[in-house]
C-alpha positions in Angstrom: 83.8 109.7 102.4 85.3 107.6 99.6 86.7 104.3 100.8 89.5 102.5 98.9 90.5 98.9 99.1 94.0 98.1 100.5 95.6 95.9 97.8 92.3 94.3 96.7 91.5 93.1 100.2 88.2 93.7 102.0 89.9 96.3 104.2 88.7 99.7 103.0 90.3 103.0 104.0 89.6 106.7 103.4 92.2 108.2 101.1 94.3 109.6 104.0 96.1 107.8 106.8 97.1 109.4 110.1 100.8 109.1 110.8 101.2 108.0 114.3 104.9 108.8 114.6 104.0 112.0 116.6 102.2 110.1 119.4 104.4 110.0 122.4 106.8 112.4 120.8 105.5 115.8 119.7 102.0 115.0 120.8 101.4 113.8 124.4 98.7 111.3 125.3 96.0 113.9 125.8 96.8 115.7 122.6 96.9 112.4 120.7 93.5 111.5 121.9 92.1 114.8 120.7 93.8 114.4 117.3 92.4 110.8 116.9 89.0 112.0 117.9 89.1 114.8 115.3 90.5 112.5 112.7 87.7 109.9 113.0 85.0 112.5 113.5 86.0 113.8 110.0 85.1 110.4 108.5 88.7 109.0 108.3 89.5 105.6 109.6 93.1 104.5 109.1 96.1 105.0 111.5 99.7 104.1 110.6 102.2 103.5 113.4 105.2 101.2 114.2 106.7 99.4 117.1 109.8 101.7 116.9 107.8 104.9 117.5 109.3 106.7 119.3 112.7 105.3 120.4 114.5 108.5 119.3 112.9 110.5 122.2 115.1 110.6 125.3 113.6 108.3 127.9 111.5 106.3 125.4 111.9 102.6 124.8 109.7 102.3 121.7 106.1 101.3 121.6 104.9 104.6 122.9 102.8 105.4 119.8 101.1 101.9 119.9 100.4 102.2 123.6 98.7 105.6 123.2 96.6 104.2 120.3 95.7 101.2 122.3 94.5 103.3 125.2 92.4 105.4 122.8 90.9 102.3 121.2 89.9 100.9 124.6 88.4 104.2 125.7 86.4 104.7 122.5 85.4 101.1 122.0 85.7 101.5 118.3 88.2 98.9 117.3 86.0 97.5 114.5 85.6 100.9 113.0 89.3 101.8 112.7 92.0 100.3 110.5 95.3 99.9 112.4 98.5 99.5 110.4 101.8 98.9 112.3 105.3 97.7 111.5 108.0 95.4 112.5 111.7 95.2 111.7 113.1 98.6 112.7 115.9 98.8 115.3 114.3 98.4 118.7 117.6 98.2 120.5 119.1 95.1 118.8 121.5 97.3 116.9 120.1 96.1 113.6 116.9 95.8 111.6 115.4 92.3 111.9 112.8 90.3 110.0 113.7 86.8 111.3 110.7 84.6 112.1 111.5 84.3 115.8 111.8 88.1 116.1 108.5 88.7 114.3 106.7 86.2 116.6 107.8 88.1 119.7 107.3 91.6 118.1 103.7 90.9 117.0 102.7 89.8 120.5 104.2 93.0 121.9 102.4 95.2 119.4 99.1 93.4 120.0 99.5 93.9 123.8 100.3 97.6 123.4 97.5 98.2 121.0 95.1 96.3 123.3 93.7 94.3 120.3 93.5 90.8 119.1 94.5 91.6 115.5 96.4 94.0 113.4 94.7 95.0 110.1 97.9 95.7 108.2 101.3 94.4 109.4 104.3 95.8 107.6 107.9 95.0 107.2 109.4 98.3 108.2 112.8 97.9 106.6 114.2 95.1 104.6 116.5 92.7 106.4 119.0 91.4 103.7 120.3 88.8 106.1 117.0 87.1 106.4 115.6 85.2 103.3 112.2 86.6 102.2 110.9 83.0 102.5 111.5 83.0 106.3 109.7 86.3 106.8 106.7 85.5 104.6 106.2 82.0 106.1 105.9 83.6 109.5 103.5 86.2 108.2 101.4 83.4 106.7 101.3 81.7 110.1 100.1 85.0 111.8 97.4 85.4 109.1 96.3 81.9 109.7 96.1 82.5 113.4 94.0 85.6 112.9 96.5 87.9 114.5 97.2 89.7 111.2 94.7 90.4 108.4 97.0 91.5 105.5 100.7 92.3 105.1 102.7 95.1 103.5 106.3 96.3 102.9 108.0 99.6 103.6 111.4 100.8 102.4 111.9 97.7 100.2 113.9 97.6 96.9 112.0 96.6 93.7 114.1 93.4 93.6 113.2 92.3 97.1 109.6 93.3 96.7 109.4 91.2 93.5 111.2 88.3 95.1 108.7 88.4 98.0 105.7 88.5 95.6 107.0 85.6 93.5 107.6 83.4 96.6 104.1 84.1 98.0 102.6 83.3 94.6 104.6 80.1 94.3 103.7 78.9 97.8 100.1 80.2 97.6 100.5 82.1 100.9 99.6 85.7 101.8 101.5 88.3 99.8 102.4 91.9 100.4 99.4 93.9 99.4 100.8 97.4 100.2 103.9 99.4 99.8 105.0 102.3 102.0 107.6 104.4 100.2 109.0 107.9 100.5 106.9 109.8 97.9 105.5 113.3 97.5 105.0 116.1 95.0 108.7 117.0 95.3 110.3 113.6 95.9 108.9 111.8 92.9 111.7 110.3 90.8 112.9 107.6 93.2 109.5 106.0 93.5 108.1 106.7 90.1 111.0 105.2 88.2 111.4 102.0 90.3 108.5 100.9 92.5 105.5 102.5 90.9 105.5 100.3 87.8 105.8 97.3 90.1 102.9 98.5 92.3 100.7 99.1 89.3 101.4 95.7 87.7 100.8 93.8 90.9 97.9 96.0 92.1 99.7 96.9 95.3 98.3 99.8 97.3 100.8 102.5 98.0 100.6 104.4 101.2 103.4 107.0 101.0 105.2 108.5 104.0 106.8 112.0 104.0 103.7 113.0 102.0 104.4 116.7 102.7 108.2 116.5 102.3 108.7 117.0 106.0 106.7 120.2 105.9 108.1 121.8 102.9 104.9 121.4 100.9 102.9 123.2 103.5 104.5 126.4 102.2 106.0 127.2 105.6 109.6 127.2 104.4 110.1 129.5 101.4 113.6 130.9 102.0 116.6 130.4 104.3 115.1 133.0 106.6 112.3 130.5 107.3 114.6 127.6 108.4 114.5 128.6 112.0 110.7 128.2 112.3 111.0 124.7 113.6 113.4 121.9 114.5 112.7 120.5 111.0 113.9 123.7 109.3 117.5 122.6 108.9 116.4 119.8 106.6 114.6 122.2 104.2 117.7 123.5 102.5 117.6 120.8 99.8 114.2 122.0 98.7 115.0 125.6 98.4 115.9 125.5 94.7 114.3 126.6 91.4 112.2 123.4 91.2 111.1 123.8 94.8 110.0 127.4 94.2 108.1 126.3 91.0 106.3 123.7 93.1 105.3 126.2 95.8 104.1 128.7 93.2 101.9 126.0 91.6 100.6 124.9 95.1 99.7 128.5 95.9 97.9 129.0 92.6 95.8 125.8 93.0 95.2 126.5 96.7 93.8 129.9 95.9 91.4 128.3 93.4 90.1 125.9 96.0 90.4 128.2 99.0 92.4 125.7 101.0 96.0 125.4 102.1 99.0 124.3 100.0 99.2 121.2 102.3 95.7 120.2 101.3 96.5 120.5 97.7 99.8 118.6 97.9 97.9 115.6 99.5 95.1 115.9 97.1 97.5 115.6 94.2 99.3 112.6 95.8 96.2 110.6 96.4 95.3 110.7 92.7 98.7 109.3 91.5 98.8 105.8 90.0 98.8 103.1 92.6 98.4 105.5 95.6 95.6 104.5 97.9 96.2 106.8 100.9 99.0 109.2 101.7 100.2 109.2 105.3 100.4 112.6 107.1 100.7 113.6 110.7 99.6 116.6 112.7 100.1 117.9 116.2 97.2 120.3 116.4 93.5 120.1 115.3 94.1 123.2 113.1 96.9 121.3 111.2 94.7 118.3 111.0 91.8 120.1 109.4 94.0 121.2 106.5 95.0 117.5 106.0 91.6 116.0 106.3 90.1 118.3 103.6 92.4 116.6 101.1 90.6 113.3 101.5 87.4 114.6 100.0 88.9 117.2 97.6 88.8 116.2 94.0 91.2 118.3 91.9 90.4 119.1 88.3 92.5 117.5 85.5 93.9 120.9 84.9 95.0 121.4 88.5 96.6 118.0 88.6 98.4 118.7 85.3 99.7 122.0 86.6 101.1 120.5 89.7 102.7 117.6 87.8 104.3 119.9 85.3 105.7 122.2 88.0 107.2 119.2 89.8 108.5 117.4 86.8 112.0 116.1 87.4 112.9 115.0 83.9 
């Protein structure tokens, strides 16, 4: 399995990360353990989660995903073989997103406890906190790196302006800088990232680990008309994709999937991992069958012709 560096660090990951948002939500603890076993057995090694997963489930308080991952790590005894990425800054009941130093100090200890580990490989600012200066946030991260509790840091859902301000401050102070970006990016949703953050990521050699890599399931080919919207709870959100461009993308995915005898989901992820600055797309699954389609993408190398066909079909200009 090919391994790629996260932002030029010595942390190397396979070109697909497991999205841990399903743990404690649509995947119970037993199912989560089965999925994590299958994921690592396939030669993949990086898991993305967040402290806020999954507060949206009735009865949950947040931290459920981290807790399940921590129990699995303890059971397997494989902490040194797995890259754990988690996040801080989303609303955990404070009523706002927060990246204040005092809050991060408390949150990182909570995450470490739930994950049953002494360190976090990649600690990410989940959402920007405009009320907190980037200097305060980054100074605290520098302290956590110095203490050995965090190896590298990253940002998710940041504007280009705040990303650049963060990078410039880290460079000026010679302290750890963001090495990764986690934006919304996939074969359909391209324009927002490609016209703003991608040039910045390329220039500063940031590793991009996109979320919604399959456009909430649209790129699996499951939703092709309004008649398909009732297939799952996510179906209602597919309407925005059911247009001429969306149909062109599905047609191209079908064509390339037939060439390689894999699913459209596999092809969509294989395209994404080859885009400039992208290191490892994030995708989740709730069954081993779904997971198999995803993991195949990590080792699938699409031809230049296949990549060009997909890029042309999804062109937004």
